[in-house]
N, C-alpha and C positions, 0 to 999 in steps of 0.2 A: 557433584558433577562439575567437571572443569569448564573453563571459559569457552573453549572451542566446541565442546559438546553442546553447551547451552545455545551457542550461536547457531550451530548446525541445525538443532532441533527446531528452533523458532523459524529459521529461514526455510527449511524444508517443509514445515507444516503450512506456512503461508502459501507456497506455490503448489504443493500437492492438493490442497483444498480448493484453491481458486481454479487450477488448471483442470481438475477432474470433475468438479461439481456443476459448473455453469455452462459446459459445452455439450451441445446435443449432436454435433456432427461427428462422423467417424474420423478419429485422429490416429496418427501413427508417428513414432519417433523417427522413422525412416522416410517420411513423406517426400523429402527433397533429395534423397540419395541419388536418384537417377537424373532428375531435371536440373539440380543445382547443388552438387555435393559440398560446395564451399560456403553454403548459406550460413551455417552456424558459426564457422570461424570468422567470416566477414562481420557478422553482427557482434561477436565477442570482442574483436579487436576495436571496433568503433565504440562500444560501451566502455571498455577499459580506458580508452583514450579520453572519453568524456568524464569519467569518474576521476581519473588522475588529474584532470584540469580543475574539476570542482567536486570535492568529496561528497557534498550534499546531493549530487545528482543520483547517487545510488538509491537513496530513499525516495527521491522524486519519481524515479521510474517505477518503483514499487507502488507508490501512491497513484500514479497514472494508470497502472495495470488494474488496480482495485476499482477505481472510478469507472474504468472502461467496462469491466466485466459485470459490475453490479447493476447496470442500467439495461442493456439489451443483450448481454452475454458476450461471447467471444467474437465480436464483429468489428472492432476498431471504430465504432461510430463516433467516439469522442474525438477522433482525429479529423473529422470532416469540418471544413471551414464554411463560413456563411456564403450563401449564393442566392440566386433568385428563387431557388426551390428548396433550400436547406436553411434551417435555423440551427446554428451550431451549438452542440452541447458545451463547448468551451465557454460560452457566455452565461451558462446557468450559475446562479449564486453559489451553489455548492462547488463549482469548478473555477469560476473567475477569480484570479489572483490567488489561487490555491494550487490547482494542478499545474505542473510545469514539466519540462522535459520534451515538449513537442519537437523542438528543434533537433534534439538528438535522434528521435525517431525519423524525422525528415531527412537528416543526414545519412542515416543507415539505409533508408529506402532509396536514396539517390545512388549510394554506392552499389547496392544490390541490383538496382535497375540497370546501371551502366554495364554490369557484367552479364545479367540474365533478365531481360525485361519481362514484366508481367508474369512472373513465376511465383515469387514469394509474396504472400499477402501481408498487408500492414498489420492485420490482427496477429499473425504469427510473429512478426518483427517485434511488436509491443510485448508479447508474452516472453519471447526469448531475451529481449533486452532487459526486462525486469529480472529474469532468472540469471542472466549473464552466462548461460551455458556452464554453470559451475556445480549444480547439484542434480538431483534425481532427473532421469531422462524425461524430457518434455515431449509430449506427443504433439504433432503438427498437422496442419491441413485445414486451418480455419479459413473462412471466407470473409471478405471485407463487406461491411454494410454500405448501402447506397442511400440510406436514410438516417436522419438524426433522431435521437431519442430525447431531445430537449425537454419535451413535456413530461417525461418520465423521471427526470433527474431528481427533482425535489422529493418525490415519494419513494424513490428506490435507493437513495444514498443515505447513510446515517448522518445525523447532525451532531455537532459538539454539544448541543443542548439536550439530547435525548436521554430519557431515563432508562433504567434497566429493562423494564417490561417492553418498551417500544423497541429497544435494540434487539431483544430476543425475538420479538415478533417479526421484525424486518429480516433478520438473518434466517429465521425459519422459513420465510417466504422464498428464500433462495435455496432451500434444501440444506441449510447449515444449522447445526445444533449449538447449544451453549458452549460445548467444548471447542467446536470449530471457531466460534466467535472469539473466545479467549486467545486461541492460537493466532488468529488473524490480527487481533489487537496488539499482540506482541511485536508486530512490525513497528510499532510506535517506540521501540527501544532506540531507534534513530530518527532523525528528521527534526523539523522545526514547525512551530505554529505561530500564527499572527496574534498580536495582542487582542484583536477583535474577538477571537475565539475563546479566550480564557479570562478576559477582563472581569466579567460578572462573577466568576468563581473566586478569583483572588481578592475581590473586594466584598465578598459576601459575608465575611466574618462567621461562616458556618462552622459546624462541628466536624465536618468531613474533610477539612483542610488543615494541614499543619500551619500554625501561626508564623513560624520562622520562614517556612517555604513561601507563604503568601507575601511576606514582607520583602523577600529577595526578588520575587517576580514583579513586584510593584515598581521597582527601580527603573525599569524600562517599559512599563506599561501604565500610563497615567489613568486616573479614574474617569476623566471626561471623555465621552464618546467623540470620535473624530480627531482625538489628539494622540497621534502615534499608533493608529489602528494597524498599520502595516509592520510595526516593529516585531522582530522575530525573537523567539525564545526556544531553546531546545526542548523537545518533548520529554526528554529524560536528562536530568541535570548532571548526574554523576559521571556517566560514560556516554556522552551524546553521540559519539561516532562509532560505537561498537555494538555488535549484536550480542547481547548477554541478557541475564535475568534481572538486571537492576530496574527495568520498567515495572516488573511485577513486585519487586521489593518496595518500590516507591508507593505503589497503590496501598500496600499493607500499612505503610507509614503515613498515609493520607497526603502523599506528595504527587499525586497524579495531576498533570497540568490541565487536561481537559475534563470537564464534568462527565462526558461520555466515557472517559477512561476510568475515572474514580468510582463510578457506580458499579463497575465490575466487582469491586470489593465492598464498598460502603453500602451497596444496594442489597446486600445479603447473600451474594453468590459465594459459594465455597471455593474461593480462588485457589487455595492450597491443593485441594483435591483435584480440581480441574487442571491445574498446572502440572501436577504429577502425571495425570493421565495423558495430557498432550505430549509431554516429554517421551513417555513410553511409546505412544502411537507414532510419533515422528521417527523414533529410532527403528521401529519395526518396518515402517514404510520405506525408509531410506537405505540404510546399510552403507551410506556413502559418506565421504568426508568433504566438507565444504571448504573451498579455498577462494573466497571472494577477492576482488582486486583492490579493495580499499583497506 
C-alpha cells in the first residue's frame, strides 16, 4: 500500500472511531448550514494557518481531541479554565504539560464568535479543528460542558505506563475494541513525547526494546529524574512528521518510544492481523482522499 493510502487510513480511522463512538447526542454534518454556513471554512483556515506556523500543532490538536473525548465525551470540558466553581481538567497530571493547542481553539472560537455569536459550540470546534475538514464528513451538533471532569481524568485516560490488559479494559469501557485501539494508537505516527514519559523504558535494559534505539534516545534523556524531564523526542523516529505505517513497523522492531505503545506488539497482540483489518475497515468507511495541510 502506498504512502498516501496508509496515511489516509490511519487518519480516517482515528476520527471515525472517536467521532462516532463517544457521542450520544444526535449529530448532523449539516448542523450549521442554516445558522452559520461559513463555520467549517472559518475553522479550516485558522487550523491551516496554525499548522503552517508550527507543524507540530497538527498532532497537538489530535491529542487534545482524544483527551477531551475520553473523559466526559463530546463536551469540550477540557477547555474549561479554573474558576471559583470549576477545577480545570487542564491541570490533571495526564494533561498538564502534555495537552496543548488550547490557544488555537481559543483563536478559532474568537473568529467564529465575531461573525456569529453563540452558535458554534467549542466541542464542535475542537472536533473539526482536529479533523481539519479534510476527511470523512464530520457530524456536528455537540453541546459544551459547563462542568469539569477533573476527577475522572486519571481513571479515564490511558497512561504511558499501562500494560496491554489495562489498555484493552480501558478502551473497552469506551465501547472500543482491540482493533479500534490499534487504529487510534496509530496517531502516534506523528508527535512528540517528554523524556519523563519514556525514561524508564529506555533505561530498563529489557528484552522488548532495541538496544541501539535505547542508546539513541538516551542522548537527550538522562537517567536521573528531574534532569531534562521536559526534553522532547519524536514518537516515531524515521518519519516523525508524516502519517504513515512506520509507527507500526517500529513496534515490530521493538522501537516503540512509549511502553504503552510497545505492549501492542510485545504484549502478545497480533499486530499484523489487526493492522490489516484496520486498513480494510478505514478504506470501506471512507472512500475519500486525505489532503492534510502539513
